[in-house]
LUMLOGU-708027 format. One record per residue: x, y, z of N, C-alpha, C in turn. Coordinates in nm, 3 decimals, decimal comma. Atoms other than C-alpha are relative to their C-alpha. Example, Ala and Ser with C-alpha at 12.3 -4.5 7.8 and 13.67 -1.06 7.14 Angstrom:
% residues 2
(r (0,089; -0,119; 0,000); (1,230; -0,450; 0,780); (0,090; 0,120; 0,000));
(r (-0,082; -0,119; -0,006); (1,367; -0,106; 0,714); (-0,077; 0,109; 0,073));
This chain:
% residues 196
(r (-0,043; 0,090; -0,097); (10,584; 12,883; 8,200); (-0,060; 0,074; 0,193));
(r (0,047; -0,074; -0,094); (10,403; 12,968; 8,582); (0,205; -0,011; 0,129));
(r (-0,120; -0,010; -0,133); (10,742; 13,047; 8,848); (0,028; -0,087; 0,108));
(r (0,016; 0,101; -0,012); (10,565; 12,741; 9,048); (0,047; -0,118; -0,138));
(r (-0,025; 0,108; 0,055); (10,638; 12,508; 8,815); (0,121; 0,009; -0,025));
(r (-0,174; -0,099; 0,032); (11,011; 12,684; 8,722); (0,073; -0,042; 0,095));
(r (-0,107; 0,041; -0,070); (11,110; 12,583; 9,076); (-0,060; -0,161; 0,020));
(r (0,044; 0,149; -0,020); (10,921; 12,266; 9,057); (0,182; -0,052; -0,078));
(r (-0,123; 0,069; 0,151); (11,144; 12,171; 8,736); (0,153; 0,094; 0,056));
(r (-0,167; -0,081; -0,026); (11,526; 12,344; 8,910); (-0,091; -0,115; 0,129));
(r (-0,083; 0,137; -0,050); (11,440; 12,110; 9,210); (-0,015; -0,149; -0,021));
(r (0,011; 0,131; 0,068); (11,374; 11,810; 9,030); (0,106; -0,034; -0,029));
(r (-0,101; -0,023; 0,093); (11,654; 11,887; 8,814); (0,123; -0,070; 0,103));
(r (-0,093; 0,068; -0,098); (11,914; 11,907; 9,102); (-0,046; -0,092; 0,105));
(r (0,022; 0,186; -0,147); (11,777; 11,647; 9,368); (0,035; -0,141; -0,077));
(r (0,007; 0,177; 0,123); (11,754; 11,398; 9,028); (0,176; -0,024; -0,015));
(r (-0,117; -0,028; 0,018); (12,142; 11,537; 8,970); (0,038; -0,036; 0,112));
(r (-0,060; 0,027; -0,091); (12,235; 11,474; 9,313); (-0,027; -0,163; 0,053));
(r (0,075; 0,188; 0,011); (12,078; 11,088; 9,320); (0,140; -0,033; -0,064));
(r (-0,069; 0,024; 0,078); (12,284; 11,049; 9,005); (0,145; 0,005; 0,078));
(r (-0,158; -0,012; -0,077); (12,633; 11,189; 9,114); (0,056; -0,061; 0,134));
(r (-0,017; 0,072; -0,114); (12,561; 11,011; 9,454); (0,072; -0,132; -0,060));
(r (0,012; 0,109; 0,027); (12,499; 10,676; 9,307); (0,120; -0,027; -0,089));
(r (-0,147; 0,024; 0,077); (12,832; 10,684; 8,993); (0,102; 0,024; 0,080));
(r (-0,152; 0,008; -0,148); (13,090; 10,836; 9,280); (0,003; -0,003; 0,073));
(r (-0,041; 0,058; -0,200); (13,027; 10,719; 9,588); (-0,065; 0,116; 0,037));
(r (0,030; -0,043; -0,097); (12,876; 10,847; 9,865); (0,016; 0,155; 0,039));
(r (-0,057; -0,166; 0,013); (12,861; 11,265; 9,854); (0,172; -0,018; -0,014));
(r (-0,188; 0,003; 0,072); (13,209; 11,206; 9,642); (-0,040; 0,113; -0,099));
(r (0,010; -0,048; 0,066); (13,081; 11,526; 9,468); (0,011; 0,120; 0,022));
(r (0,048; -0,113; -0,088); (13,095; 11,864; 9,502); (-0,138; 0,081; -0,032));
(r (0,045; -0,102; 0,049); (12,879; 12,136; 9,487); (-0,026; 0,063; -0,189));
(r (-0,074; -0,036; 0,165); (13,047; 12,260; 9,121); (-0,060; -0,093; -0,061));
(r (0,016; 0,069; 0,090); (12,985; 11,925; 8,999); (-0,168; -0,068; -0,026));
(r (0,162; 0,010; -0,045); (12,597; 11,929; 9,132); (-0,010; 0,094; -0,106));
(r (0,048; -0,095; 0,148); (12,594; 12,245; 8,916); (0,013; -0,015; -0,149));
(r (-0,058; 0,008; 0,179); (12,765; 12,143; 8,581); (-0,091; -0,187; -0,063));
(r (0,061; 0,136; 0,020); (12,554; 11,775; 8,625); (-0,179; 0,039; -0,027));
(r (0,112; 0,019; 0,030); (12,238; 11,939; 8,641); (-0,009; 0,117; -0,079));
(r (-0,030; -0,153; 0,131); (12,307; 12,289; 8,450); (-0,127; 0,121; 0,072));
(r (0,055; -0,146; -0,093); (12,152; 12,506; 8,745); (0,127; 0,046; 0,071));
(r (-0,106; -0,165; -0,074); (12,386; 12,846; 8,882); (0,029; -0,102; 0,178));
(r (0,036; 0,067; -0,142); (12,546; 12,668; 9,200); (-0,034; 0,189; 0,128));
(r (0,091; -0,118; -0,080); (12,377; 13,051; 9,355); (-0,127; -0,068; 0,009));
(r (0,141; 0,034; -0,077); (12,060; 12,913; 9,301); (-0,021; -0,157; 0,094));
(r (-0,013; 0,141; -0,050); (12,165; 12,553; 9,419); (-0,015; 0,052; 0,174));
(r (-0,040; -0,081; -0,103); (12,312; 12,748; 9,738); (-0,165; -0,005; 0,063));
(r (0,172; -0,037; -0,087); (11,927; 12,937; 9,777); (-0,075; -0,072; 0,016));
(r (0,108; 0,115; -0,045); (11,733; 12,618; 9,766); (0,025; -0,098; 0,074));
(r (-0,050; 0,120; -0,001); (11,938; 12,408; 9,921); (0,059; 0,014; 0,157));
(r (-0,120; -0,023; -0,103); (12,221; 12,582; 10,163); (0,118; -0,093; -0,112));
(r (-0,132; 0,010; 0,030); (12,583; 12,451; 10,125); (0,012; -0,171; -0,021));
(r (-0,051; 0,116; -0,081); (12,561; 12,109; 10,253); (-0,068; -0,086; -0,117));
(r (0,017; 0,135; 0,126); (12,554; 11,759; 9,998); (-0,122; -0,062; 0,103));
(r (0,158; 0,038; -0,041); (12,364; 11,603; 10,266); (-0,085; 0,007; 0,047));
(r (0,120; -0,046; -0,054); (12,115; 11,788; 10,329); (-0,065; 0,025; -0,166));
(r (0,033; 0,009; 0,205); (12,053; 11,820; 9,883); (-0,040; -0,122; 0,015));
(r (0,007; 0,153; -0,014); (12,087; 11,406; 9,950); (-0,136; -0,018; 0,103));
(r (0,127; 0,056; -0,119); (11,834; 11,398; 10,223); (-0,183; 0,064; -0,046));
(r (0,127; -0,097; 0,025); (11,577; 11,663; 10,086); (-0,033; -0,139; -0,160));
(r (0,029; 0,084; 0,040); (11,616; 11,438; 9,798); (-0,051; -0,121; -0,039));
(r (0,035; 0,106; -0,044); (11,519; 11,128; 9,905); (-0,105; 0,047; 0,097));
(r (0,179; -0,046; -0,043); (11,212; 11,303; 10,100); (-0,047; 0,023; -0,103));
(r (0,061; -0,058; 0,137); (11,107; 11,443; 9,757); (-0,066; -0,158; -0,079));
(r (0,075; 0,115; 0,118); (11,146; 11,157; 9,568); (-0,060; -0,151; 0,075));
(r (0,131; 0,152; -0,032); (10,977; 10,885; 9,836); (-0,106; 0,046; -0,010));
(r (0,159; 0,016; -0,050); (10,704; 11,055; 9,898); (-0,073; 0,000; -0,150));
(r (0,072; 0,018; 0,130); (10,639; 11,079; 9,536); (0,019; -0,138; -0,053));
(r (0,048; 0,174; 0,015); (10,701; 10,694; 9,476); (-0,055; -0,037; 0,084));
(r (0,056; 0,091; -0,038); (10,557; 10,536; 9,794); (-0,110; 0,119; 0,026));
(r (0,085; -0,040; 0,062); (10,279; 10,765; 9,690); (-0,081; 0,081; 0,160));
(r (0,057; -0,087; -0,134); (10,258; 11,002; 10,037); (-0,133; 0,150; -0,033));
(r (0,051; -0,093; 0,037); (10,114; 11,283; 9,852); (-0,212; -0,030; -0,032));
(r (0,153; 0,073; 0,029); (9,732; 11,337; 9,863); (-0,060; 0,011; -0,138));
(r (0,050; 0,006; 0,085); (9,702; 11,338; 9,493); (0,012; -0,193; -0,059));
(r (-0,048; 0,150; -0,021); (9,840; 10,959; 9,525); (-0,125; -0,062; 0,104));
(r (0,065; 0,012; -0,082); (9,663; 10,935; 9,846); (-0,138; -0,057; -0,028));
(r (0,114; 0,026; 0,085); (9,329; 10,989; 9,703); (-0,012; -0,136; -0,135));
(r (-0,014; 0,157; 0,194); (9,416; 10,724; 9,375); (-0,055; -0,113; 0,113));
(r (-0,030; 0,137; -0,069); (9,468; 10,447; 9,646); (-0,165; -0,002; 0,061));
(r (0,196; 0,005; -0,091); (9,071; 10,568; 9,834); (-0,070; -0,017; -0,104));
(r (0,061; 0,063; 0,099); (8,940; 10,510; 9,502); (-0,012; -0,108; -0,027));
(r (-0,019; 0,106; 0,066); (9,082; 10,187; 9,447); (0,141; -0,003; -0,105));
(r (-0,117; 0,068; 0,183); (9,333; 10,259; 9,115); (0,135; 0,026; 0,073));
(r (-0,160; 0,017; -0,016); (9,660; 10,142; 9,260); (0,060; 0,021; -0,085));
(r (-0,070; 0,044; 0,133); (9,741; 10,082; 8,937); (0,049; 0,140; -0,049));
(r (-0,026; -0,111; -0,034); (9,727; 10,448; 8,904); (0,133; 0,069; 0,065));
(r (-0,160; 0,002; -0,068); (9,956; 10,513; 9,122); (0,132; -0,045; -0,015));
(r (-0,173; 0,090; 0,001); (10,217; 10,266; 9,060); (0,071; 0,072; -0,116));
(r (-0,049; -0,043; 0,105); (10,193; 10,388; 8,713); (0,087; 0,166; 0,022));
(r (-0,050; -0,123; -0,052); (10,278; 10,766; 8,856); (0,125; -0,011; 0,066));
(r (-0,159; -0,034; -0,063); (10,570; 10,679; 9,079); (0,094; -0,117; -0,133));
(r (-0,086; 0,041; 0,108); (10,702; 10,433; 8,795); (0,063; 0,122; -0,107));
(r (-0,021; -0,040; 0,109); (10,686; 10,713; 8,568); (0,125; 0,116; 0,090));
(r (-0,109; -0,111; -0,054); (10,930; 10,972; 8,844); (0,107; -0,140; -0,028));
(r (-0,107; 0,055; 0,015); (11,115; 10,659; 8,848); (0,142; -0,003; -0,101));
(r (-0,039; -0,009; 0,159); (11,139; 10,647; 8,469); (0,129; 0,107; -0,034));
(r (-0,031; -0,153; 0,029); (11,274; 11,018; 8,483); (0,230; -0,027; 0,009));
(r (-0,106; 0,005; -0,032); (11,605; 10,883; 8,690); (-0,027; -0,144; 0,040));
(r (0,039; 0,187; 0,028); (11,720; 10,521; 8,582); (0,088; -0,019; 0,106));
(r (-0,089; 0,020; -0,127); (11,972; 10,530; 8,932); (-0,077; -0,013; 0,106));
(r (0,080; 0,014; -0,150); (11,699; 10,584; 9,159); (-0,002; -0,073; 0,083));
(r (0,064; 0,208; -0,047); (11,625; 10,169; 9,172); (0,144; -0,055; 0,094));
(r (-0,106; 0,007; -0,053); (11,955; 10,160; 9,250); (0,018; 0,036; 0,137));
(r (-0,036; -0,047; -0,146); (12,053; 10,403; 9,512); (-0,101; -0,007; 0,094));
(r (0,014; 0,071; -0,110); (11,791; 10,303; 9,696); (-0,004; -0,121; 0,014));
(r (-0,017; 0,096; -0,077); (11,862; 9,959; 9,731); (0,121; -0,014; 0,026));
(r (-0,166; -0,032; -0,073); (12,203; 10,041; 9,772); (-0,003; 0,063; 0,171));
(r (0,011; -0,081; -0,119); (12,127; 10,265; 10,084); (-0,151; -0,009; 0,109));
(r (0,163; 0,067; -0,087); (11,743; 10,117; 10,216); (0,060; -0,078; 0,113));
(r (-0,010; 0,072; -0,143); (11,907; 9,918; 10,508); (0,108; 0,023; 0,050));
(r (-0,124; -0,065; -0,091); (12,266; 10,124; 10,556); (-0,057; 0,042; 0,148));
(r (0,059; -0,038; -0,104); (12,261; 10,242; 10,937); (0,053; 0,169; -0,049));
(r (-0,122; -0,110; 0,034); (12,330; 10,595; 10,774); (-0,132; 0,107; 0,012));
(r (0,098; -0,114; 0,025); (12,101; 10,966; 10,745); (-0,120; -0,093; -0,072));
(r (0,068; 0,070; 0,057); (11,968; 10,835; 10,475); (-0,077; -0,141; -0,003));
(r (0,104; 0,051; -0,021); (11,862; 10,502; 10,511); (-0,047; -0,024; 0,040));
(r (0,130; 0,030; -0,099); (11,719; 10,539; 10,763); (-0,147; 0,064; 0,008));
(r (0,079; -0,040; 0,063); (11,528; 10,812; 10,598); (-0,117; -0,113; -0,079));
(r (0,043; 0,113; 0,073); (11,432; 10,533; 10,391); (-0,048; -0,120; 0,028));
(r (0,061; 0,101; -0,119); (11,368; 10,278; 10,659); (-0,085; 0,050; 0,098));
(r (0,060; -0,028; 0,000); (11,134; 10,517; 10,747); (-0,143; 0,028; -0,021));
(r (0,020; -0,036; 0,137); (10,986; 10,591; 10,444); (-0,075; -0,161; -0,029));
(r (0,075; 0,137; -0,022); (10,925; 10,190; 10,430); (-0,107; -0,021; 0,107));
(r (0,115; 0,038; -0,126); (10,756; 10,177; 10,769); (-0,138; 0,094; 0,001));
(r (0,103; -0,103; 0,051); (10,524; 10,474; 10,653); (-0,054; -0,071; -0,115));
(r (0,068; 0,105; 0,091); (10,448; 10,255; 10,326); (-0,112; -0,069; 0,048));
(r (0,078; 0,113; -0,059); (10,392; 9,936; 10,519); (-0,104; 0,096; 0,091));
(r (0,073; -0,046; -0,043); (10,173; 10,121; 10,734); (-0,128; 0,022; -0,073));
(r (0,100; -0,030; 0,103); (9,952; 10,291; 10,425); (-0,100; -0,176; -0,007));
(r (-0,003; 0,129; -0,008); (9,989; 9,909; 10,338); (-0,135; -0,073; 0,066));
(r (0,147; 0,037; -0,090); (9,759; 9,799; 10,648); (-0,088; 0,059; 0,015));
(r (0,154; -0,002; -0,015); (9,523; 10,033; 10,665); (-0,113; 0,006; -0,127));
(r (0,129; 0,013; 0,115); (9,418; 10,020; 10,298); (-0,056; -0,121; 0,013));
(r (-0,004; 0,126; -0,015); (9,418; 9,623; 10,362); (0,030; -0,055; 0,136));
(r (0,010; 0,014; -0,150); (9,310; 9,595; 10,760); (0,011; -0,135; -0,015));
(r (-0,012; 0,172; -0,010); (9,225; 9,200; 10,651); (0,123; -0,080; 0,010));
(r (-0,079; 0,058; 0,038); (9,518; 9,150; 10,523); (0,099; -0,112; 0,085));
(r (-0,071; 0,018; -0,078); (9,740; 8,906; 10,644); (0,165; 0,077; -0,003));
(r (-0,125; -0,054; 0,006); (10,134; 8,991; 10,729); (0,053; -0,030; -0,115));
(r (-0,058; 0,086; 0,081); (10,288; 8,780; 10,507); (-0,014; 0,070; -0,143));
(r (0,048; -0,063; 0,066); (10,070; 8,925; 10,255); (-0,032; 0,154; -0,030));
(r (-0,010; -0,108; -0,009); (10,119; 9,293; 10,329); (0,174; 0,004; -0,062));
(r (-0,071; 0,032; 0,059); (10,471; 9,206; 10,248); (0,050; 0,013; -0,103));
(r (0,030; -0,008; 0,140); (10,437; 9,089; 9,941); (-0,068; 0,129; -0,071));
(r (0,081; -0,103; 0,078); (10,199; 9,360; 9,798); (0,129; 0,164; 0,036));
(r (-0,088; -0,074; -0,035); (10,465; 9,599; 9,964); (0,144; -0,072; -0,087));
(r (-0,109; -0,010; 0,095); (10,756; 9,403; 9,733); (-0,075; 0,042; -0,161));
(r (0,061; -0,009; 0,093); (10,478; 9,380; 9,434); (-0,003; 0,157; -0,052));
(r (0,005; -0,084; 0,051); (10,407; 9,679; 9,375); (0,138; 0,151; 0,039));
(r (-0,121; -0,057; 0,030); (10,783; 9,846; 9,441); (0,057; -0,058; -0,113));
(r (-0,075; 0,051; 0,088); (10,879; 9,609; 9,221); (-0,075; 0,061; -0,182));
(r (0,039; -0,072; 0,164); (10,639; 9,751; 8,918); (-0,021; 0,170; -0,002));
(r (-0,015; -0,142; 0,016); (10,702; 10,101; 9,047); (0,172; 0,040; -0,101));
(r (-0,172; 0,021; 0,053); (11,107; 9,992; 8,899); (-0,054; -0,067; -0,136));
(r (-0,023; 0,045; 0,189); (10,976; 9,861; 8,571); (-0,097; 0,057; -0,057));
(r (0,108; -0,033; 0,038); (10,801; 10,147; 8,406); (-0,033; -0,069; -0,118));
(r (0,037; 0,086; 0,180); (10,788; 9,907; 8,098); (-0,073; -0,026; 0,007));
(r (0,128; 0,097; -0,093); (10,498; 9,752; 8,262); (-0,110; 0,066; -0,066));
(r (0,098; -0,006; 0,063); (10,171; 9,825; 8,045); (-0,142; -0,038; 0,053));
(r (0,116; -0,073; -0,114); (9,864; 10,005; 8,217); (-0,083; -0,127; 0,016));
(r (0,076; 0,086; -0,008); (9,658; 9,702; 8,097); (0,026; -0,130; 0,066));
(r (-0,030; 0,039; -0,064); (9,844; 9,455; 8,240); (0,050; -0,010; 0,140));
(r (-0,002; -0,009; -0,125); (9,935; 9,612; 8,567); (-0,142; -0,003; 0,070));
(r (0,136; 0,014; -0,098); (9,528; 9,651; 8,630); (0,035; -0,136; 0,009));
(r (0,101; 0,188; -0,008); (9,433; 9,284; 8,539); (0,119; -0,046; 0,131));
(r (-0,137; 0,013; -0,108); (9,801; 9,190; 8,785); (-0,048; 0,020; 0,114));
(r (0,016; -0,073; -0,130); (9,698; 9,427; 9,080); (-0,136; -0,050; 0,067));
(r (0,091; 0,053; -0,045); (9,371; 9,330; 9,061); (-0,092; -0,154; 0,038));
(r (0,028; 0,101; -0,045); (9,394; 9,007; 9,067); (0,053; -0,102; 0,162));
(r (-0,066; -0,019; -0,121); (9,624; 8,980; 9,385); (-0,069; 0,047; 0,041));
(r (0,037; -0,089; -0,119); (9,456; 9,252; 9,576); (-0,165; -0,120; 0,035));
(r (0,103; 0,114; -0,018); (9,163; 8,959; 9,537); (0,071; -0,056; 0,092));
(r (-0,055; 0,072; -0,060); (9,348; 8,693; 9,667); (0,043; 0,044; 0,133));
(r (-0,114; -0,039; -0,160); (9,559; 8,900; 9,969); (-0,131; 0,037; 0,069));
(r (0,080; -0,047; -0,097); (9,185; 9,058; 10,090); (-0,127; -0,074; 0,055));
(r (0,084; 0,213; 0,007); (9,011; 8,672; 10,052); (-0,051; 0,013; 0,141));
(r (0,024; 0,072; -0,104); (9,011; 8,567; 10,390); (0,094; 0,035; 0,105));
(r (-0,081; 0,033; -0,078); (9,274; 8,648; 10,599); (-0,053; 0,087; 0,100));
(r (-0,003; -0,118; -0,100); (9,277; 8,809; 10,949); (0,147; 0,013; 0,048));
(r (-0,129; -0,066; -0,071); (9,518; 9,055; 11,076); (0,098; -0,030; 0,108));
(r (-0,085; -0,022; -0,153); (9,778; 9,025; 11,340); (0,003; 0,116; 0,097));
(r (0,047; -0,142; -0,008); (9,700; 9,295; 11,554); (0,135; 0,093; 0,034));
(r (-0,147; -0,080; 0,062); (9,952; 9,571; 11,508); (0,099; -0,011; 0,080));
(r (-0,108; -0,026; -0,021); (10,152; 9,615; 11,762); (0,079; -0,163; 0,044));
(r (-0,149; 0,081; -0,009); (10,325; 9,268; 11,771); (0,040; -0,048; -0,132));
(r (-0,102; 0,020; 0,139); (10,399; 9,229; 11,382); (0,147; 0,128; -0,010));
(r (-0,096; -0,049; 0,004); (10,745; 9,296; 11,329); (0,044; -0,095; -0,151));
(r (-0,111; 0,066; 0,100); (10,919; 9,223; 10,982); (0,180; 0,009; 0,000));
(r (-0,154; -0,034; -0,045); (11,270; 9,136; 11,080); (0,047; 0,043; -0,156));
(r (-0,041; -0,047; 0,076); (11,382; 9,138; 10,724); (0,009; 0,134; -0,112));
(r (0,068; -0,156; 0,089); (11,238; 9,475; 10,612); (0,024; 0,135; 0,143));
(r (-0,028; -0,093; -0,083); (11,300; 9,661; 10,970); (-0,126; 0,056; 0,049));
(r (0,125; -0,067; 0,064); (10,950; 9,734; 10,928); (-0,081; -0,072; 0,203));
(r (0,092; -0,031; -0,162); (10,777; 9,765; 11,349); (-0,158; 0,062; -0,061));
(r (0,083; -0,066; 0,001); (10,424; 9,841; 11,341); (-0,091; -0,059; 0,107));
């Protein structure tokens, strides 16, 4: 096993354990020792990678997982450019399946006025902008529906790929059929706190 793979596994293990602890015990009601026990990674290695701040560890976890789930990495962007939206959703659902508490953690924090909440809102904004750029003719309501649909699929790893392909393709045909989008500077989705 290469050292890069080992580091990635260590990162994922620690960050996943931090999310689980934060969800199970309450926001930052855990210690680095708790994190070490939960992740089975030594405190010294946790300090080496992340420092001693629980807040920093959680923010790093949200960034890593958010980038994976919302598909901001180059691999996922390539899948989108190739029209392989279902493959990207399956990749995100696979990440979510590794951490069953992740969906609840996200839903708990996404509207809060905290560092984590603000970071999640920024990621939602970036994802909404991604949707807007890939579906420039879609109406605002349709973009919001796509956002909810893709996120819902991501939170449902049990869905079969064939069903997902069929549903996503049909939904995209409806969304992109004949809509004219409002100019970006005028768009606001208040219930998602998104302005583009």
